[in-house]
C-alpha positions, -999 to 999 in steps of 0.1 A, spaced: -21 503 163 10 515 141 29 546 147 43 560 111 63 594 106 84 612 80 124 617 80 146 632 53 181 635 46 188 653 14 231 659 18 240 626 34 210 607 32 193 581 66 214 555 84 186 534 84 208 509 113 206 537 132 170 545 140 160 540 175 120 539 184 109 532 223 72 536 239 75 536 279 112 523 270 107 494 255 122 492 219 102 485 190 108 472 154 104 496 129 103 493 90 122 524 70 113 531 34 136 553 21 119 559 -13 88 577 5 110 590 39 91 565 58 95 549 96 64 524 105 60 505 133 34 485 146 27 482 181 28 447 198 9 453 226 -24 475 233 -15 507 252 -35 513 288 -51 539 295 -22 572 311 8 584 305 37 574 280 71 583 265 77 579 230 114 582 224 128 589 187 166 587 178 181 589 142 211 595 125 225 599 91 254 586 69 279 614 90 266 609 123 248 635 127 219 626 151 184 643 164 166 623 194 133 634 207 116 624 234 74 637 244 50 625 266 17 616 256 -21 603 272 -45 579 262 -80 579 274 
């Protein structure tokens, strides 16, 4: 299973060292592909049916940040 999403910052650019992605409070390893504005993560294990949490933290090169947390359900 793979998670992908796009991020952009047209002024200072993304600080790829300050990207944090978690599912169920476990850090995920990711690839950041700047020319495509793409972040890609492979999940190491299959998610079980039920409720899960995803958290994403991203900073730009001027230390502005955004944090998103959401809940999703696997049937």
